[in-house]
C-alpha positions in Angstrom: 12.7 -24.3 12.4 11.1 -21.8 10.0 10.6 -18.1 10.6 7.0 -19.1 11.2 8.1 -20.6 14.6 9.4 -17.2 15.8 7.3 -14.7 13.8 3.8 -14.7 12.4 4.0 -13.0 9.0 0.9 -11.4 7.4 0.3 -11.4 4.5 2.4 -14.3 3.1 2.7 -12.7 -0.4 3.7 -9.2 -1.3 0.8 -7.8 -3.4 1.6 -4.6 -5.3 -1.0 -2.5 -7.1 0.9 -2.2 -10.5 0.7 1.0 -12.5 3.4 2.0 -15.1 5.6 4.9 -14.0 4.2 4.9 -10.4 5.7 3.5 -7.3 3.6 1.4 -5.0 3.9 -0.1 -1.6 2.6 -2.9 0.5 3.0 -3.8 4.2 4.0 -6.8 6.2 3.1 -7.4 9.8 5.7 -9.4 11.8 4.3 -10.6 15.1 6.7 -12.2 17.7 5.1 -15.4 18.9 7.8 -16.1 21.5 8.8 -14.7 24.9 12.3 -13.8 23.5 13.7 -10.9 21.4 13.7 -11.8 17.7 16.0 -10.1 15.2 14.9 -10.1 11.5 16.4 -9.1 8.2 14.7 -8.8 4.8 16.5 -9.7 1.6 15.3 -9.6 -2.0 16.4 -11.0 -5.4 16.1 -7.5 -6.9 17.4 -4.9 -4.4 17.5 -2.0 -6.9 13.8 -2.3 -7.6 12.6 -2.3 -4.0 13.0 -0.3 -0.8 12.3 -2.1 2.5 11.8 -0.1 5.7 12.9 -1.2 8.1 15.0 -3.9 6.3 16.2 -5.2 9.7 15.0 -4.9 13.2 14.0 -6.3 16.5 10.5 -7.6 17.4 10.0 -7.6 21.2 8.2 -10.5 22.8 4.5 -10.6 21.9 4.7 -7.4 19.9 4.2 -6.5 16.2 6.4 -4.7 13.8 5.2 -3.2 10.5 7.5 -3.4 7.5 6.8 -1.4 4.3 8.1 -2.6 1.0 8.0 0.0 -1.8 8.5 -0.9 -5.4 10.1 1.8 -7.5 8.2 3.1 -10.6 8.5 0.7 -13.5 8.8 1.9 -17.2 6.7 -1.0 -18.5 4.4 -3.8 -17.3 5.9 -7.3 -17.2 4.4 -9.9 -19.6 1.2 -11.3 -18.2 1.7 -9.2 -15.0 3.9 -11.9 -13.6 6.8 -11.2 -11.4 9.7 -13.5 -10.6 11.1 -11.3 -7.7 11.2 -12.9 -4.3 11.9 -11.8 -0.7 13.5 -13.8 2.1 12.7 -12.9 5.7 15.3 -14.3 8.1 14.8 -14.3 11.8 16.8 -15.4 14.8 16.5 -15.3 18.6 18.5 -12.4 19.8 19.9 -11.5 23.3 17.5 -9.7 25.6 17.9 -5.9 25.5 19.4 -5.9 22.0 18.5 -2.9 19.8 18.2 -2.5 16.0 21.6 -0.8 16.1 23.1 -4.0 17.5 22.0 -6.2 14.5 25.0 -7.5 12.5 25.0 -9.7 9.3 26.9 -12.3 11.4 23.7 -12.8 13.6 22.1 -14.5 10.6 25.0 -16.9 9.8 24.0 -20.5 10.1 26.8 -21.7 12.2 27.5 -23.3 15.6 24.2 -25.0 15.6 22.4 -21.6 15.5 18.9 -21.8 14.0 18.1 -19.1 11.5 14.4 -19.1 10.5 13.7 -18.3 6.8 10.5 -17.4 5.2 10.1 -16.9 1.4 7.6 -14.4 0.1 6.7 -14.1 -3.6 5.7 -10.9 -5.3 2.2 -10.6 -6.9 1.1 -7.7 -9.1 -2.5 -6.7 -9.6 -3.9 -3.8 -11.7 -3.9 -0.6 -9.8 -7.1 0.7 -11.5 -9.4 -2.2 -12.1 -12.1 -1.6 -14.7 -15.1 0.2 -13.4 -18.3 -1.9 -13.1 -20.3 1.2 -14.4 -20.5 1.2 -18.2 -18.6 4.0 -19.9 -21.6 5.9 -21.3 -23.5 5.9 -18.0 -24.3 9.0 -16.1 -24.2 7.2 -12.8 -21.7 8.5 -10.4 -21.2 11.9 -12.2 -21.7 14.9 -10.0 -24.2 17.6 -10.8 -21.2 19.9 -10.9 -19.8 18.2 -14.0 -21.8 20.4 -16.4 -20.4 23.5 -14.7 -16.8 22.4 -14.6 -16.2 23.4 -18.2 -16.7 27.1 -17.8 -14.1 27.5 -15.0 -16.5 29.2 -12.6 -17.8 26.1 -10.9 -17.5 27.3 -7.3 -19.2 30.7 -7.8 -21.9 29.4 -10.1 -22.8 26.6 -7.9 -22.6 28.7 -4.8 -24.8 31.5 -6.4 -27.4 29.0 -7.6 -27.6 27.3 -4.2 -27.9 30.6 -2.5 -30.7 31.8 -4.8 -32.5 28.5 -4.4 -32.5 29.1 -0.6 -33.7 32.7 -0.8 -36.4 32.4 -3.5 -39.9 31.0 -2.8 -40.8 27.5 -3.9 -43.0 28.5 -6.9 -39.9 29.9 -8.7 -37.8 26.7 -8.3 -37.9 26.1 -12.1 -36.2 29.4 -12.7 -33.5 28.7 -10.2 -32.0 26.0 -12.4 -31.3 28.3 -15.3 -27.8 29.5 -14.1 -26.6 25.9 -14.3 -27.2 25.7 -18.1 -26.6 29.3 -19.2 -23.2 30.0 -20.8 
């Protein structure tokens, strides 16, 4: 029996947006496919690098539990953005009415014919800031305020110009633009 018999796990890989010196998170959804209480526990090959919340819990029959895995900020990117870290999600049928406080490490011991489901998840990194499809020199996407930002008065200049454009007649619309370009 695998964990997949008790819990449906989505996604099946932990995909982290990787950016040097920034922590990042991803989520897992555990759905109990049975009519029994299911206890789970998450282990990793690199516990100092990751924080898993909750790292153990109970998924009630037919319900879903969200698990957040946070990777601590890394000082440098791994070669080829490859990661060898792995996670193991263990699950076991638990007695009805059990709470997360009742979970013990012994519940996951493979003894006395007890079946402990195990599901391995690998870690995948992807660039946090993919290259923009807009060429560097392009003006697309830049706001009209960009030219005003340099003088430090963007809010008042923009507000005044918009106010004047609303108050003045249409014939003078060419004069209204002057405040945007005057120093």
